[in-house]
N, C-alpha and C positions, 0 to 999 in steps of 0.2 A: 504494500500500500504506500509506503514511503516513497518508492520510486515513481509512483503515479502522481503524487502531489504536485511536483513541479510542472508536469505536463498539464494537469488540470488547471493550475494557476495560469499558465501560459494561454491555454485555450479560453479561459474565462476573460483574461485581459484582452485577447483579440476580439472576442464577441462583444465585450463591453465597449470597445473602441469603434465598432462599426456603427454607421449612421443608419437610422431607419429610413425607409423609402415612403414618401408620401405620393398618393395618387389622386389627381384631380380628375373627376368624371363629370361630364356634362351630358344630360339626357334631354333630347328634344322629343316631345310627345306629339302624337297626332292631335288634331284639334279636339278640344273638349276632354282630353284624357289626363291632364295634369293632376286633378284631384284623385283620380284612380291610382296614379303612380304614387302620390304622396301617401295615400291610405295603405298601399301595399308596403311601402317602406316602414311606415309607422306601426303597422299591425304585425308584420312578419319579417320583412327583409333584414332589418337591422339585427333582429334576434338570430336569424340564420347566419348572417355575417359573423357574429360573435362565435358561433359554433365552429366556424372554419378559420378563425384567427384573423378576420378582417376587422380592424378596429376603426370605428367611426370617429371622425374629428368634428364634422359639422355638415349641415345641409342648408342650402340657400335657394331662393327664387330671385332672379334678377329684378331690378327696379326700372326696367325699360320695357320696350315693346315685346320682349321675350317672356315677360312675367306670366303670360297665359299658357305657355307650353314648355317651359324649361325648368329643370331641376339641376342644380350644381351641388356636388358634394366632394368632400375629401375624406379618404381613408388612409390608414397607415399600415405598413407591413414591416417585418424585421429586415427584409431584403427584397430585391427584384425577383430572385428565385423563389422566395417564400410567397411573393405576390402571385406568381404564376401557379404555384401549387395550391394556394388558397382559392383562387378563382376556379381552378379545375374542380377542386373538391366541392365548392359551392354549386357550380353548374351541374355536377353529377348527383347532388343531394336529392333524394326522392321527395322530401318535404318541399324543397324549393320548386321542383318541377310541378308539383301539385298546386302550390301557391300561384305560380306563374300561369298555369293553365286556367285555374279558377278565376283569376283576376282578368284574364283576357277572353272570358267566355263571350263577351260582347264586342270583340275585336281587339287587335293589337294595340298596345299602349305606347310603346317607345318606337319612334321612327328612326332615330339616329343616336349613337353613343360615341362620344369623343373622350379619349383618355390621355393623360399626360403624367408620366412619372417624374417626381421632383425630388431633389436633394436639398436639404436645408443649407443655407449659407452659414458661415461661422458666426454671423451676428443675428441669426434668427432666434426667436424665442422658442420655436419648436425644433427639437433635435431628435 
């Protein structure tokens, strides 16, 4: 066990020094579907995100002409690789598949998804 201690300390230090990866996502809804999307997030999606290691930072609606059909949010992952694994697990989750299908019984909700992975600057409050 004593021989493993330095290795564990080194691995811990390396993991501690890595920055988390933030992901900015913008969803553009079909006309009249924003409230359905917000309800899906509020009632189910965020809870399912947590199950798969997707940590929510915040959710916003723009204050311009896009306010009727756009949801913007930020989530955080331990790394880009973890993000890819988290999203795959989320997409494959039977509960999510049912929630998505049930919420889209009256038609598709999301028309377009845009995503940007972001790394905090050294002067950012979020690390």
